N, C-alpha and C positions, 0 to 999 in steps of 0.2 A: 580643316582637319580634326579641330575637335567638334563640331558643328554632325562632322558624319558618325563620331563613335556616340555622341548623343543620342541621335537618330536610331541607330543599330542597339542602343540598350534599351531603348524604350519599346522597339517594334519586340525588341527580346522578351522583355518586361511582359505586355499586353498579349504577346502570343502564346505565354507560358499559364495566363488567367486561363483558368477554366469555368465557364457560365454553368449556371447553376441551371439543371433539366428544367423546363417546366411542369413534368409531374411531381415534384419534388416538395413535400411542406417546407415552407421558411424554418427560419431556426427559432425563431419567436415562438411560432405555431407547434413545432415539435418539443418546446422548452415548457409551454403548458402542457402539452398531453404528457409527455416522460415523467414530467411531476405530478400529475394526476395518479398515473400509472404505478409511480414508486409509493407513493403514499398508498393507495390500495394495497399493493402488495406487502406493504408492511403492518397495515391492519391485518392483513390475513394470515400471515405469518405468525404474530404475535397472538392471534383469536382461533386458528385452528390448526389441528394438531395431527388429522390425518391427512398424509402427504396426497392419498386419491381427492378428497374433499379439498383439499389447499389446493390444488391445479384446478380441479373443475372452479372454484372460486374464483380464481385469477382468469381463466377463460370466459367465464361471464361476465365480471367486472370490465375486463377490459373490452369487452361488445360494448358496455354500456357506455365506459369513457369514449371512447369513439364515436357511439352515437351521438354522446351529445356536445363533443366537438363538429358533427359533421363529417365522421371521416367515413373509409371502409376499411377493411382491414388489408387487403392489397396495396393503397395508397399508402396506409401507416407503413407496412413491412418494407415498402420501395423505399420509404424514405427512410425509414430506420438502417437499413442497409445500405443506402446512398452516405450517412454519416458515418457507418462504422466504418466505410472505405476512406473515409474525408476525415482523421481523427483530430486532425486539429479543429474543423469546426463543432465534431463530437465534444471535444473536452470544453470546448467556450461554452457549449450550451449548457453543460454540467456544472461548471464553474457559475454561469449564472444564475442556475436554477439553485445551487448551495445559497450563493450570496443573498436569492430572494428566499429562501428558507430561514436563512439566519436574523434576517430582519423581521419576516414573521414568526419568529421563537421569541425575539427580544420584544416585540409589542406586546405578544400575549403575556410577556412576563411583567412588562409594565404595566399591563391593565390587572394582573390577577394580585401584584403587590403593590403598587403604586408608586415605583422607583426603577433605577435604572439595573440592568440585569447584571450578574458579574460580570455574563462572558465581556460585557459591551467594554468593560473596563480593561478587558487583555488584547492588545493585537493580535491578529490572526488567530483567534478563538479555535473556530471551526475547521482550523487549517486554510482560511483563506485570507492573502494577506492585503 
């Protein structure tokens, strides 16, 4: 009887696991592309005051970023929508993205000032535990 329940639970678990469609970017690829897009958006928002010019800048730069990564817009948008509909996966992507960004900022600080950054001494400095 014990084995029966174990088999049932195994089928239930694996039956509920959804496999990722073939035409969706991997989490790692999506993370890299989104990091580039958000970096570009930050630069545009900080430097371009006119809203229409900022929108045009974003569209042009997104096209360049997608081209840099060998992607077309429909593939990216399909993947983006997939991850939006799977919030646990999207949270995981953003968690790693923020963690990587914090590490890069710390390394940049170390190169600039030759010492450990103040953030490195604070646990969870950027909201990451």
